[in-house]
DOTOR-478890 format. One record per atom (N, C-alpha, C, CB): residue in three letters; z, y, x. Coordinates in steps of 0.02 Angstrom, whole numbers, plus 50000, padded with zeros to 5 digits. Each point is the difference from the previous one (the first is absolute). Glycine has a CB too. Layout:
N
alaZYX
...
***
This chain:
399
met500004994050042
met500005006049958
met500005006250044
met500614993849909
ala498955010950077
ala499935006050041
ala500105006149956
ala499204994150078
lys501275010249943
lys500135006149963
lys499515005450019
lys501214997049992
val498555006749958
val499545005650010
val500365006449980
val498984992649980
leu500955012650060
leu500335006349984
leu499675003349939
leu500315001450121
glu500025003749854
glu499805003149936
glu499295002649999
glu501185003049985
gly498605000450068
gly499335002950001
gly499454994849991
gly500445008850073
pro499514986249972
pro499494994949990
pro500094995949937
pro499894999650123
gly500744999549856
gly500114996449937
gly499705003749941
gly501054995250048
met499045011449950
met499725004049946
met499235000250006
met501055007049996
gly498714992750066
gly499284999750010
gly499694993849970
gly500155006650103
leu500204987749904
leu499754993849971
leu499995000449924
leu500444993650099
met500085009349872
met500025000649927
met499465004749974
met501234997850003
lys498665007650033
lys499465004649980
lys499334996650001
lys500665009550046
lys499244986050001
lys499384996250006
lys499854996149936
lys500184999150123
trp500344998649842
trp499924995949940
trp500135004049936
trp500354990150066
gly499575016549937
gly499985004149940
gly500665002949978
gly499084993249968
ile501455005950070
ile500655002949983
ile500035007150027
ile500564988650002
thr499645016149957
thr500045007050021
thr500645001250040
thr499335003549899
val500594999550159
val500575001750043
val499975007550016
val500034988250050
pro500515014749971
pro499985007250020
pro499555000950061
pro501165001849954
asn498575004150054
asn499685001750063
asn500534999650055
asn499145007549942
tyr500674990050116
tyr500494999450054
tyr499654999950068
tyr500774993649924
val499605008150127
val499784999450069
val500584997150041
val499185009749989
val500654986350061
val500504997550047
val499875003250067
val500104988949939
val500415014450089
val499905003850062
val500494997950054
val499595009749931
thr500204991450131
thr500434998350057
thr500185006250041
thr499474988850004
ser500315017149974
ser500185006150035
ser499935005949952
ser499624995250110
val500725010349906
val499955006149961
val499295002650003
val501215002750022
glu498484996850037
glu499325002550008
glu499514996349955
glu500265003050118
gln499834990449876
gln499574996149956
gln500095002149927
gln500054990450081
phe500585010849899
phe500135002249932
phe499655006649986
phe501104994050001
asn498965010750045
asn499695006649990
asn499244999649995
asn500975005150061
glu498734990549978
glu499274999149996
glu499804997149933
glu499964998450124
leu500424996849851
leu499854997049935
leu500135005049944
leu500294988750045
ala500205015649964
ala500145005049948
ala499425004849990
ala501214999250029
lys498415002150023
lys499435004649996
lys499454997249955
lys500285004250114
val499664989249880
val499444997049964
val500224996649935
val499414998450109
asn501225002149873
asn500264997049938
asn500335005449958
asn500164988950058
asp499505013149888
asp500275005349957
asp500674998249970
asp498845003349975
trp501274990250011
trp500624998149967
trp500615001350046
trp499374991249935
ile500535008850130
ile500545001850046
ile500145007549998
ile499694990350074
gln499785013649921
gln500075007250000
gln500295002749935
gln499045000650078
gln500804996149866
gln500135003249935
gln500574996949960
gln498815002749999
gly501354990950012
gly500494996849957
gly500674998850033
gly499064994749943
lys501405002350019
lys500644998050026
lys499924993250035
lys500625006349908
leu499784992650144
leu499904994150042
leu500644996150010
leu499085006150057
val500834987649963
val500554995650018
val499864997450071
val500224996649878
ala500295003650165
ala499934997450068
ala500514994550010
ala499595011250043
lys500184983049985
lys500444994350011
lys499864996950068
lys500064997849876
ala500464999850157
ala499894996250061
ala499614993749984
ala501075004450050
his498384994449985
his499564994449986
his500184994250046
his499075007949963
glu501524989350025
glu500264994550041
glu500334994949954
glu500165007750099
ala499954986349927
ala500324994749962
ala500765001249999
ala499084991850030
leu501125013149931
leu500715002149996
leu500235000049928
leu499875006950103
gly500734990749885
gly500305000649935
gly500425006449995
gly500014987549989
ser500145014549950
ser500445005849988
ser499755006350036
ser500964992249987
arg498385008950011
arg499725005850035
arg500285006649972
arg498964993450023
phe501145006849911
phe500245006249969
phe500705001750027
phe499324997749896
lys501124997250108
lys500675001250024
lys500015002050074
lys500424991849916
leu499075005950120
leu499965001550072
leu499675006850013
leu499944987850022
gly499875015749925
gly499685006550009
gly499274999450019
gly501085004650032
leu498624989649955
leu499314998750020
leu499525000249941
leu500434993150093
val499795010049852
val499575001449942
val500135007249979
val500004987849962
lys499485016350036
lys500065007049979
lys499515001249942
lys500355003750117
val499894999449830
val499585000949940
val499955007549983
val500344988649957
gly499155012950002
gly499915006849976
gly499805005050053
gly500824997449914
leu498815000350136
leu499835004250057
leu499345003749990
leu500624992150073
asp499335013849958
asp499345003150006
asp499724997950068
asp500325010049926
arg499094992650093
arg499694997850062
arg500445001250060
arg498895002249949
lys501415003850055
lys500435001650056
lys500624995550002
lys499595011849994
gly500684986849945
gly500584995649997
gly499834992950023
gly500445006949907
ala498964990850075
ala499784993450021
ala499904999750076
ala499444998449889
glu500295007050139
glu499915000450072
glu500684999550035
glu498965007149985
ala501534996549988
ala500674999850029
ala500314993049995
ala500145012149971
ala499744984649972
ala500274993249990
ala499694995150049
ala500195002649878
val499154998050132
val499664995650048
val500305001050069
val498945000549931
lys501155005750088
lys500285001650066
lys500714997250007
lys499305010350005
glu501094990249942
glu500704997750001
glu500044992450005
glu500335010049934
met499244986550030
met500054992749996
met499714996450060
met499965001149878
leu499475001350148
leu499684996550055
leu500464999850061
leu498875003649957
gly501204990450071
gly500424999150059
gly500734998749984
gly499235007250059
lys500964993149877
lys500704998849982
lys500164992650010
lys499975009649917
gln500614989150112
gln500214993250014
gln500464997549944
gln499895002050125
val499934992449844
val500414997049948
val500114992750020
val499555007849908
gly501054990850118
gly500124993350026
gly499534998750059
gly500374995949887
ser499254998650109
ser499524998450053
ser499315002749987
ser500664989850022
ile499255013849921
ile499345002549982
ile499955007550015
ile499914991249910
thr499545010650123
thr499835007050011
thr499455001949951
thr500334999450123
val499785005749837
val499515002049950
val499375002650036
val500915002849916
ala498544993750075
ala499375001850034
ala499475002449952
ala500274991650087
gln499845007549847
gln499525002149950
gln500375003049940
gln499194991050038
val500485013849930
val500265002949938
val499434999849949
val500835007650062
ile499324990449876
ile499525000249946
ile500155006149957
ile499864987450001
val499645016849989
val500065005949958
val499544999049940
val500275007750099
ser500004992849841
ser499614998849940
ser500115005649950
ser500074987650018
glu499485012849933
glu500095005049948
glu500564997949954
glu498785003050005
met501595001849970
met500554998749954
met499724999849929
met500845005750077
ile499294988849887
ile499734999049933
ile500535001749948
ile499234991050043
pro500685014549919
pro500475001649946
pro500024994449948
pro499805012350019
his500794985449963
his500064994649951
his500715000149970
his499144993050062
lys500935003549883
lys500654999649967
lys500264992849999
lys499705009949930
glu499864985450052
glu500204993049995
glu499814996150063
glu499875000649875
glu500534994350142
glu499854995650057
glu500024992849977
glu500485008550081
tyr499024987549940
tyr499944993049981
tyr499964995650062
tyr499425003349892
tyr500574990250096
tyr500014995150054
tyr499454994749989
tyr501245001850017
ala498424996350037
ala499504994649996
ala499974996450067
ala499335006549914
ser500604986950083
ser499924996150062
ser499654993449985
ser501045005350048
val498704991850005
val499724993249998
val500274996350060
val498945003849939
lys501304990150051
lys500264996150056
lys499764992849998
lys501015007550002
ser498974989450056
ser499814992950005
ser500584995749976
ser499225002450096
thr500614992149872
thr500494995049980
thr499744993150021
thr500415007249902
arg500004987850092
arg499794993250018
arg499414997749957
arg501174997450036
ala498815004849901
ala499484997749954
ala499405004749998
ala500884994649933
gly499165011150100
gly499445004849997
gly500255007050015
gly499414992849917
ser500665011250030
ser500255006950009
ser500345002349936
ser499085002550083
glu501245003349920
glu500375002649943
glu499905007649998
glu500854990550007
ile498995012149935
ile499935007149989
ile500635002649966
ile498734999149992
leu501555006450034
leu500625002849972
leu499895007249980
leu500684992350071
leu499575009549869
leu499965006849975
leu500675002149971
leu498784998549975
ala501375008050030
ala500605002849967
ala499865007249982
ala500764992350065
asn499535010049878
asn499915007049980
asn500545004550029
asn499464996049895
cys500845001750161
cys500435004350040
cys499814998850073
cys500964999649915
gly499155005450127
gly499794999450069
gly500455003950047
gly498844998449961
gly500945002150102
gly500425003350050
gly500644996150012
gly499525011049966
ile501024992450048
ile500644996650013
ile500284996949936
ile500225007950095
glu499544994449848
glu500264997649935
glu499844992749988
glu499885011549956
val499564986050072
val499794993249984
val500494994950028
val498815003849999
glu501514997750058
glu500454995150030
glu500604998549956
glu499635004150112
ser500615000949853
ser500594999049957
ser499804997949929
ser500615008450069
asn498744991149919
asn499764997949933
asn499494994450006
asn500215011749957
trp499944983550086
trp499504994750014
trp499874995749938
trp500374999950119
asp500095000149834
asp499884996149938
asp499425003049960
asp501224996849998
arg498585009350017
arg499445003149964
arg499324998350031
arg500775009349967
val499254987450090
val499374997950033
val499744993749967
val500385005150110
lys499014995249865
lys499684994349967
lys499464997050045
lys500245005149886
lys499664988350107
lys499584996450048
lys499454996049965
lys500984999450078
leu498465000049958
leu499444995949977
leu499794995550058
leu499615008949918
ala500434984550071
ala499804995250052
ala499254998949998
ala501124994349992
val498585005350067
val499284998750007
val499914994150047
val499705012349978
glu499974982449999
glu499924994050041
glu499505001250057
glu500274992949900
val499795003050152
val499555000450058
val499274999649977
val500894994950074
gly498705009749949
gly499295000049984
gly499835003249934
gly499934989850066
glu500575012249896
glu499885003149935
glu500085007650005
glu500394989649942
lys499375013850005
lys500085007249995
lys500355001549933
lys498965002350072
pro501425003149924
pro500355001549937
pro499515002249946
pro501025003250065
ala499084994249874
ala499585002049943
ala500225006949975
ala499834987849968
ser499705016050007
ser500155006749975
ser500534999849946
ser498845003650028
ala501114991449927
ala500484999549945
ala500714998850027
ala499094995649925
asp500955000350127
asp500664998550030
asp500305006250034
asp499644988150016
leu499935016050014
leu500245006150032
leu500235005249948
leu499234997850097
asp500395002549848
asp500215004449945
asp500684998049973
asp498795002049971
lys501304991450021
lys500634997449975
lys500575001450049
lys499384991149938
leu500495008250126
leu500505001350052
leu500235007349998
leu499504990950072
ala500015013749922
ala500175007149998
ala500445001649940
ala498925002650058
lys500934994549885
lys500405001349941
lys500694997050006
lys498965000349931
glu501084993650099
glu500654996850010
glu500445004250048
glu499474988849980
ala500205014850066
ala500365004150048
ala500225006749970
ala499364994650091
gly500475006549845
gly500235006049966
gly499515005849997
gly501104996650036
phe498285002249984
phe499505005349997
phe499685000349930
phe499784998750124
thr500095007349853
thr499705000949934
thr499425005050004
thr501114997349945
gly498485002850004
gly499465004949995
gly499504999450057
gly500795007549943
pro498904998050076
pro499485000050052
pro500264997550068
pro499455009449940
val501204991950075
val500274998050065
val500014992450006
val500715010450002
ala499404986049943
ala500014992750002
ala499324997350025
ala500844999849906
lys498625002950068
lys499334997850020
lys499875001950073
lys499605001249881
lys500625004750137
lys499905002250069
lys500394995750050
lys499815011649958
met500804986550023
met500394995750045
met499714993050006
met501015006649970
ala498704990949975
ala499664993550003
ala499405000450047
ala500374997449882
glu499265008050114
glu499425000950045
glu500235000950072
glu499355005149906
phe501204998650104
phe500275001050067
phe500204993350030
phe500415011549968
ala499934984349992
ala500224993450024
ala499404995750019
ala501025000849927
asn498444999750035
asn499404996250016
asn499705002250067
asn499774998549877
lys500215008050135
lys499745002550064
lys500454997950057
lys499485009949941
leu501174990350048
leu500474998050052
leu499914992650017
leu500825008849961
phe499094987149988
phe499884992950012
phe499344998950038
phe500664997149896
thr498825006750085
thr499354999350034
thr500075001750073
thr499415002949893
cys500965002450123
cys500135001850070
cys500384994450035
cys500025012249969
phe500514985450000
phe500414994550026
phe499574993950016
phe500985004349934
asp498604993950019
asp499604993850007
asp499465000750053
asp500224997649880
asn499455008150122
asn499445000950046
asn500215001750071
asn499345003649904
glu501264999150104
glu500225002150066
glu500484995050033
glu499865011749963
asp500174982250011
asp500444994950028
asp500715002550007
asp499034995250062
ala501215008049885
ala500685002750000
ala500504994649981
ala499565011449972
gln501054989550049
gln500554995749979
gln500495003849956
gln499874993450105
tyr500115013349901
tyr500435004149957
tyr499725007149998
tyr501024992950028
leu498905009849913
leu499815007049990
leu500485003149951
leu498784997650025
glu501505008049992
glu500465003549955
glu499845007449997
glu500894991550025
val499085011249915
val499935007249991
val500625002449963
val498724999449998
asn501685004750035
asn500615002549971
asn500155006950029
asn500454988349983
pro499405017049977
pro499814999649930
pro499255000849986
pro501125004549976
val498704993049965
val499375001949968
val500175005949955
val499494988150005
val500125017349998
val500165005949960
val499405002249959
val500855003650085
val499285000149862
val499475003049959
val499915007250023
val500274992549900
arg499155009050128
arg499865006850023
arg499965004749940
arg499394995650101
glu501005009849901
glu500055004549943
glu499345003449983
glu501195001850030
ser498404999550020
ser499395003949988
ser499484996249958
ser500215005750107
asp499764987649900
asp499484996349964
asp500224993449972
asp499205005550074
gly501454992649935
gly500254993849972
gly499804993750038
gly499975005649892
glu499734995350167
glu499794994150039
glu500594997050037
glu498855005050013
leu501144988349992
leu500534996550037
leu499865000650075
leu500184992049903
ile500355009750135
ile499945001050072
ile500504995450036
ile499615012049983
ala500174984750069
ala500454996150043
ala500305004650052
ala499324989449981
leu501335012150012
leu500315004850046
leu500244996950065
leu500345006449901
asp499814987350098
asp500264996750060
asp499774992850000
asp501015007750005
ala498934989250053
ala499754993250004
ala500404995950050
ala498865004249969
val501304989650011
val500254995050046
val499474994550002
val501245002749975
thr498504996050085
thr499444995450007
thr500144994850053
thr499215009049964
leu500784984650016
leu500074994450046
leu499374995849995
leu501275000049991
leu498394999050065
leu499384996250001
leu500084993550039
leu499365010849992
asp500174984749998
asp499964994050041
asp499665002050065
asp499954992149899
gly500445008950154
gly499735002350063
gly499484995450029
gly501065005650020
asp498994987949966
asp499524995250027
asp499325000449966
asp500954992650027
ala499005011449920
ala499365000849965
ala499615006050026
ala500514994849899
lys499725008350154
lys499685006150024
lys499274999050018
lys501105003650043
phe498714990449980
phe499314998850018
phe499525000649941
phe500414992550090
arg499875007149849
arg499585000649940
arg499925007349978
arg500364988749965
his499985015850069
his500015007049977
his499835004750057
his500864997049914
pro498505004050100
pro499815004550056
pro500225007249989
pro499044992650020
asp501125009349918
asp500225006949988
asp500755000950009
asp499055001349920
trp501314993550099
trp500715000750015
trp500065003150070
trp500324990049927
asn499575016550077
asn500005003450065
asn500685003150015
asn498785002249987
phe501754995049984
phe500675002650009
phe500434994850034
phe499895007349898
gln500644994950135
gln500484995450030
gln500524998049949
gln499815005150113
phe500424988849892
phe500564997849958
phe500655003150027
phe499404989249970
ala501075011849985
ala500655002750021
ala500434994450028
ala499935009049913
ala500434992450141
ala500454995050028
ala500554998349951
ala499745004150117
glu500474989549883
glu500514997949952
glu500705000450028
glu499174992549949
phe500905009650114
phe500664999450031
phe500275006550026
phe499704988550029
gly500155017049937
gly500335006350014
gly499755003950059
gly500964994849950
arg498445003850074
arg499705004050053
arg499244999449995
arg501014998350076
ala498655006149958
ala499274999750001
ala499784994250044
ala499925012549980
tyr499494984750007
tyr499734994950043
tyr499835002950069
tyr499544994049899
thr500575002250153
thr499825002250067
thr499244999350010
thr501144996650043
lys498615006450010
lys499294999750016
lys499784992750010
lys500075011450054
asp500334984649982
asp499824993050011
asp500004996049935
asp500475000850116
glu500015000549841
glu500034996649935
glu499385001649958
glu501265000350003
val498545006049997
val499415002149962
val499384996750027
val500555010949974
glu499404988550092
glu499414996950030
glu499954992749982
glu500065008250094
val500504988349905
val499994992949980
val499824999349926
val500864997350089
met499405007349870
met499834999949928
met499245001049991
met501155004449972
ala498564999950068
ala499275001249995
ala499624993750018
ala500175012150029
val500054984350022
val499684993750018
val500084994949943
val500225002350123
asp500394997249851
asp500164995349947
asp499555001049939
asp501184999650041
ser498655006749944
ser499595001449941
ser499284997950008
ser500755009549977
lys499044988950084
lys499294998550013
lys499854992650011
lys499935011350049
ile500574984549953
ile499884993150023
ile500154994849946
ile500275003950114
lys499454990349897
lys500224993949965
lys500644997850034
lys498804996549966
gly501695001249997
gly500644998650030
gly500435006350002
gly499494990750068
ser501025009249973
ser500475005549998
ser500345001050068
ser500194997949879
val499945008550138
val500445001850056
val500485005449975
val499114997150088
lys501535002249929
lys500525004749978
lys500435002150059
lys500014994749885
phe500245011550112
phe500415002550056
phe500445005749977
phe499114996650080
ile501555002649930
ile500495005249986
ile500475000550059
ile499924998149874
gln500195008050151
gln500455001050057
gln500725000849977
gln499065005350062
ile501404992149978
ile500725000649988
ile500325002950063
ile500004990249918
pro500155016350083
pro500275003250060
pro500644996750024
pro499485010749964
gly500594988850102
gly500634997750030
gly500034992750016
gly500525009049939
gly498984987150040
gly500024992850013
gly499694998250067
gly499954998149878
asn500214995950146
asn499704997850064
asn499654993349995
asn500905006250058
ile499074990949882
ile499644993749990
ile499425001349953
ile501054993150019
ala498345006250007
ala499405001349961
ala499744993549969
ala499715009650076
met500004991249864
met499784994249961
met499245000249992
met501104999749940
leu498584994550070
leu499294999149987
leu499894993349968
leu499705007450099
pro500574991649840
pro499964993549967
pro499364999149960
pro501244999949995
ala498604993849992
ala499424998249960
ala500234998549929
ala499394995550102
gly500435008949850
gly500174998849931
gly500625003649977
gly499454989150010
gly500565012949926
gly500575003649973
gly500634996050000
gly499225006349931
gly500734987150055
gly500594995750000
gly500314999550069
gly499524993649906
ala500055005450144
ala500254999550069
ala500315006650023
ala499124991450025
ser500585014249954
ser500275006550021
ser500715001049974
ser498845004750001
val501274993449936
val500685000649972
val500474995050033
val499515004049891
tyr500244989950119
tyr500404994650030
tyr500245002050069
tyr499364991549934
tyr500185010850108
tyr500185001950068
tyr500445006250001
tyr498934995050040
ser500925009949917
ser500415006049997
ser500714998449981
ser499005006749969
asp501094989049981
asp500674997949980
asp500364996550057
asp499614999049881
ala500014996750155
ala500314996350055
ala500235004650056
ala499274990349972
val500335014850043
val500205004850052
val500635003749980
val498795001350034
val501225001249904
val500585003949976
val500624995549997
val499235007649934
ala500694986250041
ala500574995449993
ala500314998450068
ala499474995249898
arg500135005250155
arg500254998450066
arg500205006250039
arg499274989950000
gly500775015849966
gly500245006150031
gly499485004150036
gly501054994250011
gly498325004249980
gly499475003950032
gly499825006349962
gly499574989450046
lys500055015049986
lys499795006349969
lys499245000249996
lys501045005950043
leu498704994149896
leu499285000049990
leu499695006850017
leu500144991449912
ala499295008550121
ala499635006150016
ala499455001449950
ala500274998150119
asn499574996949839
asn499455000949953
asn499984994349949
asn499355006150088
tyr500264995049860
tyr499774994749956
tyr499254999450011
tyr500925002049912
ala498814991950093
ala499284999150007
ala499814993249972
ala499975007550102
glu499394991849884
glu499734993549982
glu499245000250003
glu501004997549927
tyr498704996850088
tyr499284999149990
tyr499914993649961
tyr499705006250108
ser499864993949843
ser499934994149956
ser499314999849968
ser501245000349978
gly498604994149992
gly499364999349964
gly499404999750046
gly500525006049907
asp499574991650155
asp499464999350049
asp499635006650013
asp499874988249962
pro500495017050059
pro499685006550013
pro499564999550062
pro500975006049948
pro498554998650060
pro499585000050060
pro500405001550063
pro499035003649930
asp500734993850127
asp500385000850061
asp500095007350021
asp499584988950035
trp499925015449948
trp500065007050020
trp500575003549963
trp498785000150024
ala501344997849912
ala500555003049962
ala500674997850028
ala499275000249897
val500774993450123
val500624997550031
val500115003450067
val499864988949941
glu499605012750095
glu500065003650063
glu500315006949990
glu499014993750044
val500765009949904
val500275006649985
val500754999549985
val498885003849956
leu501304991350002
leu500704999049983
leu500414998550062
leu499674995949887
thr500074999850156
thr500364998150061
thr500125006050045
thr499494988649993
glu500015015750014
glu500075006150041
glu500585004249975
glu498774999950025
lys501295000849908
lys500545004049972
lys500684996950013
lys499225004049911
val500824989450082
val500634996550013
val500195000750073
val499764991949906
ala499755007150138
ala500145000350072
ala500175007150024
ala499234990450015
ser500615014649945
ser500135007050018
ser500675002549975
ser498785001949998
leu501594994049967
leu500665002149975
leu500465001750058
leu499854992849898
pro500535012650095
pro500435002150056
pro500614995550009
pro499625011649980
asp500574987350083
asp500644996850018
asp500054992849977
asp500515011149994
ile498944985449996
ile500054993049979
ile500114995550060
ile499265002349901
lys501114992250089
lys500144995150052
lys499664993349986
lys501095005750022
his498774993049914
his499704993649981
his499475001249946
his501064993950029
ile498425001949971
ile499524999849945
ile499974992749976
ile499325009850046
ile500814989249890
ile499984993349970
ile499354999249962
ile501274999649991
val498304995950033
val499374998449967
val500114993349966
val499285006450085
gly500964993849853
gly500204993949966
gly499604998549939
gly501115001950044
gly498874991849937
gly499674998149939
gly500134992749985
gly499135008750018
ala500774989449920
ala500084993049981
ala499354996350018
ala500815003049905
ile499004992050056
ile499384996350012
ile499495002649950
ile500624989650044
ala498885014149980
ala499525003249956
ala499564994849965
ala500015010050074
asn499774991749865
asn499534995849963
asn499285001650019
asn500834999349906
phe499015007250098
phe499305001850013
phe499925005750050
phe499744996249886
thr500805007350132
thr499945005250052
thr499854996750067
thr500805007549937
asp498664994650095
asp499784997150064
asp500465002650056
asp498794999349958
val501624996250069
val500495002050050
val499655002650063
val500814991549955
lys498665005050067
lys499655002150060
lys499705007049991
lys499744988050027
lys499955013349915
lys499685006449988
lys500515005749997
lys499084994149938
thr501445004950023
thr500505005449994
thr500395001050065
thr500104997549878
phe500024997050159
phe500325000750065
phe499545003850048
phe500634989249981
gly498725010150010
gly499535003950041
gly500125007449991
gly499164990849991
gly500965011449947
gly500155007049987
gly500665002150031
gly499364999249894
ile501154996450101
ile500655001650029
ile499955000550076
ile500584994149905
ile499065001250126
ile499925000150073
ile499655006450022
ile499964987450001
ala499515014549963
ala499645006250017
ala500465006049994
ala498934995049961
gly501495005149987
gly500485005549991
gly500515000250055
gly499834999149878
phe500424995150143
phe500484999750055
phe499685002550066
phe500594990349943
arg498805007550069
arg499665002150062
arg499905007650002
arg499434988850005
lys500375014049938
lys499895007249998
lys500665003750011
lys499034998449922
ala501504999350046
ala500655003250009
ala500234999650072
ala500304997149882
lys499614997250150
lys500204999150070
lys499605004750045
lys500314988149977
ser499045012750009
ser499585004450041
ser500215007349995
ser499064992049985
glu501305009649961
glu500235006849989
glu500725001050023
glu499235000849903
gly501034994250133
gly500665000650028
gly500564998049954
gly499555008950068
lys500304988049876
lys500504997849952
lys500194992750013
lys499555008149914
leu500944989550051
leu500254993150003
leu500384998550065
leu499054996649928
lys501145008550110
lys500404998750060
lys500704997849979
lys499335008650065
gly500884985749962
gly500664997449984
gly500064997049930
gly500445008450078
val498994990649888
val500014997249931
val499844992650003
val499655011249952
lys500774984850016
lys499884992849995
lys499654998549934
lys501024997650072
ile498494998049931
ile499614998249941
ile500154992749982
ile499085008350029
trp501074990549907
trp500184993449975
trp499514998049945
trp501235001850028
val498454992349981
val499474997949954
val500174993249971
val499145006650065
arg500774992749869
arg500074993549966
arg499505000049943
arg501234998850030
arg498314996249968
arg499495000049949
arg499694993149992
arg499775012050024
gly499974986749916
gly499614994049986
gly499455001749951
gly501004992750022
gly498505002949974
gly499455001349953
gly499334998450030
gly500685008749947
pro498774992950019
pro499324998650024
pro499895002950070
pro499595000049882
asn500164995850163
asn499865001950069
asn500625002450038
asn498855003149964
glu501724994050018
glu500625002150033
glu500024998150074
glu500594998949890
lys499154995150127
lys500034997750069
lys499635004950046
lys500074988149961
glu499335013850018
glu499605004750040
glu500335006950003
glu498974993749969
gly501285008649973
gly500325006649997
gly500625000350043
gly499555001449886
leu500884993550110
leu500625000050040
leu499854999750074
leu500604994449905
glu498875001950114
glu499824999650070
glu499775006750027
glu499684988149983
leu499955015649976
leu499795006850020
leu500615004550011
leu498924998649936
met501585000750019
met500615003950008
met500364998250065
met500115000649875
arg499934992950142
arg500354997850061
arg499675002950062
arg500354989549942
lys498995011350056
lys499645002550059
lys500185007350015
lys499074992149974
leu501225011549977
leu500215006950014
leu500535000350054
leu499735002949882
lys500644991650129
lys500514999950053
lys499685001150068
lys500714992249931
asp498675005250077
asp499655001050063
asp499795007350011
asp499594988249992
glu500415015849954
glu499825007150005
glu500615004550007
glu498984997649933
gly501614999350075
gly500605004050011
gly500415001349938
gly499405005150092
phe500424991949851
phe500405000849939
phe500604995450002
phe498975003349935
asp501604999250042
asp500604995849993
asp499984996949931
asp500695007350080
ile498974987049914
ile499864997049935
ile500234992849997
ile499015007649987
asn501264990549954
asn500264993349988
asn499674997449937
asn501125002650058
val498534991749947
val499574997749945
val500224993149976
val499055006750046
phe501024992649887
phe500224993749970
phe499554998149941
phe501195002450036
asp498774991049951
asp499564997749946
asp500404998549937
asp499224995350085
arg500465001349869
arg500304998649934
arg500634995750003
arg498875000949952
asn501244995750104
asn500574995550005
asn500655003750017
asn499214991050036
thr500745015349978
thr500605004150014
thr500225003449935
thr499635002050120
pro500994997149859
pro500245003549940
pro499885007550004
pro500864991249985
leu498965011849958
leu499815007149999
leu500525004550031
leu499354997649898
thr501285001350085
thr500525004750023
thr500224998850072
thr500385000749882
asp499384994050149
asp500204998850069
asp499775005750046
asp499944987749979
ile499475015250007
ile499775005450045
ile500425006349990
ile498844995349997
val501445005649943
val500465005549989
val500644999050041
val499525001849885
asp500734992150113
asp500614998450039
asp499875001250075
asp500354991449913
met499065006250111
met499855000950071
met499945007350019
met499414989149998
ala500285014849958
ala499925007250014
ala500675003450003
ala498894999849944
leu501544998950008
leu500655003549997
leu500464997650056
leu499865001349877
gln500064992550146
gln500404997750057
gln499815003750063
gln500124988849946
asn499275013750055
asn499755003750059
asn500085007649992
asn499194990850020
lys501145011449927
lys500045007249989
lys500445003650049
lys499814997849882
***
């Protein structure tokens, strides 16, 4: 699951016919001022400025300013950019037009085990949390689309009457269409408001969670996903994500500051297994990583370079169970190339490498790994007959 920030999330909804406020996302005061020159709505209307980061309680933190004119928005952008909140530094601000309204509503679509669920309520904003019994739901089975009659019924059950009921049914249909076509796992608009000038429904805020592994199907996803762990993605993490989006199979990489044991496991199960083993034995992880699904050797090479470049590491664990179809020789070729490049750049000094693997072409792959010892690598290689956690024990005994 990949979180998308408000700006690109609203952009996806606009693509599928949902009306959103005019908005810009800026990274500097100068950029805001340039955009203000070519957007009349910035010059003439009331504005809202918000920190464009994965932060909760932005209003309480002083990172939401409302009722601003252009000068006030400029001041808000200047005030927010660079502000440190926990481990996050505000690097972007979203400035949008302020939509006059009286009523606030709620709408969302979420994945379920059986398909998806559409939710509507005739209350919104902070009010919906304390009135969740007013939220009405419509289940949609996998591969199906909601019928117009069912959406009309849902809107009425949620307490909508008159023209607004029909509009909310249509809004829910557009939200589902966006959800379905954009490989979303969760879409929430809170609040949905009725614009006073023309009665049109407007999505004022968006929570968007997408299936990150579906990025290859969406060439227009030109935005970065928001980090899930309270900080921005590092340059190396973003580069691995870019590789992952282009290949068959998968490569993953997350840095963990302060650790000295680097991980390069094969498969998500092995990555968790080895990580748990390191922590249980008192070790400090320097990263999370995995390669799986028989990725190309060049992608594994990129991942290996990032792992080998982690600061202050003493060990690298290249672990995996017995693969069913991942070619051990081919993927080890990528790892070996990555190790050689890192060594040529002066890295891996004093780093011990521990390898345990089985699977197609394992004999040839393990032999290639053993030959690295002749090139000056401190490497220890084991086959399928060695228990997985033994290499963790060996590494930590040498710490």
